[in-house]
N, C-alpha and C positions, 0 to 999 in steps of 0.2 A: 833129566836135564832141566826141566821146568822147576822142580823142587830145588835143585842145586842153585839155580839162578836166583830164586826168591829168598834163599837163606845164605849159604856160604859165600856166594859171589857178591851179593848185595852188601853183606857185612864187610867184605874186603874193600869195596869201593869207599865205604863211609866210616868204618870202625865205630858205628853208632847203632845200637839195636833199636833205638827209638825213631830212627830216620825212615823216611818213606821208602818203599820198595821199588826198585827199578825193574822193569820188564825189558831186559837187555837182549843181546844177540843170542845167548844160549837158550833163553826161553823160546825165541822165535824158531831156532833150529829144532828144539824139542817138540814143539807143537807141529812143526812141519813134518817131522818124522812120524808123528801120530797120523797125520793126514796121509802121508805116503804109504803107511801100512794098509790103508784102504785103496789107494790109487793103484798099487802094484797088482791088485786083483784084475785090473783092466788089461786089454791088449796093449802092447807097446805103442802102436800108433795113437791110441787114445791118450796115453800118458804124455807122449810128446805134444800132442795137440793141446792138451790141458795146460802144459807148461808154457808153450808159445803164446797161447791166448792170454794167460795170466800175466806174463812178462810184457807182452806187446800192448795188451789192451787195458791194463789197469789204470793208466793215466786218464782214461775217460771218466774215472770216478773223482778226479781232482776237485771238481766243483761241488761235490757232496760234502756237507759239513754236519757234524753232530749238533751244532748250534740250532739247526732246524729240526732236531729230533728230541724226543723225551723218553725218560725211563730206560727200559732195557735196550731199546733200539739205539739210543745214543751211546750207551756203554759198549754195545757190540761193535758199533762203527768205530769208536775210538780205538778199540783193540785191533780191529782189522786194518784200518787205513788212515789213522790220524794220530800223530804224535801229540801227547799231552797227558794231563792228569786224569785218573779214573778214581772216582770217589765211591767206596763201598762202606757199608755200615761200620765196620770195625777197623778198616785199614785204608790207606791212600796209596795208590800206585802211580808211577809215572811210566807211561808206555814210550820207551825210547825206540824200540823196533816194532812198529805195527806189522801184523802178520802177512799182509799182502804187500809185495808179490812173492814172498819167500816160499809160499807153497809151490809156485810155478818154478822157481829156481831149483828147489829140491827135486821136483819131478824131472826137470831136464838133466840135473846131475845124475839121477838114477839111470836115465836113458843113456847117458854117456858111458855107463858101464859096459854097454855092448861093444864099444871100441876096444875094450881090454880083453875081448875074446879073439881079437885079430892079431896077426903078426906085428911085431914092434914097428917095422919099417912102414907098413901100411897105416898103422895107428898114428904114428908121428906125423905122417904126411897129411892125414885127415885133420889132426889137431891144428897143424900149421895153417892149412887152408881155411878151416872153420874160424880160427882165431883172427885171421886176416880179414875175413868177410865180416865178422862181428865188429871188429875195430873200424873197418871202413864204413859200416852202417852207422856207427856213432857219429863220425864226421859229417855224414850226409844228413842224418836226422837232426843233429844238433845245429848244423849249419843252416837248415831251413828255419830254425828258430820258431817253430810252431808247436806241433804236438811232440810229446816225449818228456817234458819237464815243466813243472809249474813255475819255475823261475827262469825266464828267458835271459839270454846273454845280451850284452850291449856293446856295440862297436865303439862307443865313447869311453869305455873302460879298458882295462888292461886285458891281455890275452887270458889271464886267469879267470876272467868272467866267463869265457867259453867253456872252461873245464870245471867251473863251480856248479856242479849238478847237485840235485837233491838226493840225499841219502835216507831221510826219514819221512815217509816211506821211500824206499829206493825207486827212483824214477827209471823209465826205460833208458834214458840217456846215461844215467849212473851205471846201470847194469851193462850196457854195451861198452862203456868206457873201461870198466873194470874186468868183466869176464872175457872180453876179446883178448887183451894182452895176457890174461891168466891162462887162456887156452894155448897161446903161443909158447909161453914159458913152460907149461905142463909137458908139451912135447919136447922142448929143448932140454929141460932138466933130466929127462929120462936117459939122455946120452952122456950125462956127466959121470965122472968117476974120480977116484982119489979122495983126499981128505974132505974137500968141500962137500962132495956127494954124501959121504958117510955122516957128516954133521947134519946135513939137511934131512937125511933119512931118520936120524934120531928124533929130531923135532917133529917130523911128519908122522912118526909112530905114536906120539903121545901129545896130540894137539890140545885136548881139553885139560890134561894135567898141567901143561905149560901155561895155558891161559889162566887157570886158577892161581897157580903159585906166583905168576908174574904180577898179578894184580896186588897180592899181598906184599910182595917184595918191593914193588915200586911205591906203594903207599907208605911202607915203612921208611923208605928213602926220603919221601916227601916230608914225613914227620921229622926225620933226622936233620935234613937241611933246613927245615923250618925252625928247629931249635937253634941251629947255628946262626940263623938270621935274627934270632930274638923273639920268635913267635911262640906263644904257649901251645902245648899239645892240643888244647881244646880248639884252637884255630885250624888244626890240621886233621881233626877227626870229624870230618864232614865231607860233603860232596866237593870234588875238586873245583867245581864251578863257583864255590863260595870261599875259596882260599883268599887270603889278603892280596890286594892288588899289587903290592910291591914284592910279593913272593915269586920266585921262579928264576929262569935262566933264559939266555938267548938261544936261538934255534941251533946254532953249532954245538953248544954244550948239551942241548937236549939229545942231539944225534949221538954224541959221545956216550951219554948215559944210556941211551937205548942199546948201543952196541955192547956196553959193559954189562947191562942186565942180561942180555942174551948169552954172553960168555960165562957169566957167573952161574946162570941156571942150567947151562949145558950138562955139567956132571950129574945134577939131580935128574934131568930128563933121561940121560943115558942109563942111570941106575934103574929108573922106573921102567924104561923100555926093556931092559934085561929081565926085570921082575915080571913084567907082563908075559914075556916070551917063555919063561920057565914055570909060570903059575897057570893053573887050570880054573881059576876063579872067574866065573862068567862076568861079574860086575866090572872087572878090569877092562873089558872090551870097550866100555863106555868112554874111557879116558885115552 
């Protein structure tokens, strides 16, 4: 997964082999899986304790900066807990997803697997309760406006200030805000049936496959619409953050495009899901 992020995925974002390499979400998941390979040798209470400590406690490190470090220590800290550029002798990386606290999230996700050894009715109840507790904790911790996020909210700004939490690295507030509702939905979705459930299952069986192809498809759409707007291809084969200021659409159109992309890619995901199910190739489990 780390290699995939540094090569195929990075190229999909930029369409430029000379562009700097992004260390994005897939790299963070890949490294976290390597760490988890060691953690699973520990007793389950220790794994849960590690996960909780990492998720709850990592914002204590917010005041630590690589600017006060040198050499390898600065490099290591940038990778672990500070978004920004990493300069190596032959290549330049941009760390979008620092690794902390994703080690902890991965450990807690692994521990959640215990719930799936229980009966569905008990599992769904626990997911609902746990999700509601985590979501409530977000409002408490964020409301106190102290620990939990390096960017405090302001009563003088809009309500969006309250929910504008830090994602890179993911703060405690961000994780509570996102994982709480996700746990609630995880239990609720298990009760679904019919067409919507079947569609969701297809995407759920091929998450990495969908992630990779959707980057390429959306970038190709960006190039296409850029040409229609009169921009040369060279303006669209770079990081999306460097696109021309006048390129783009309103939010409503963006949502329509998003739904269209999901619909267009569904047949490919369904085909790949069936291929995974009938093939015995081990590498397919990655996708």
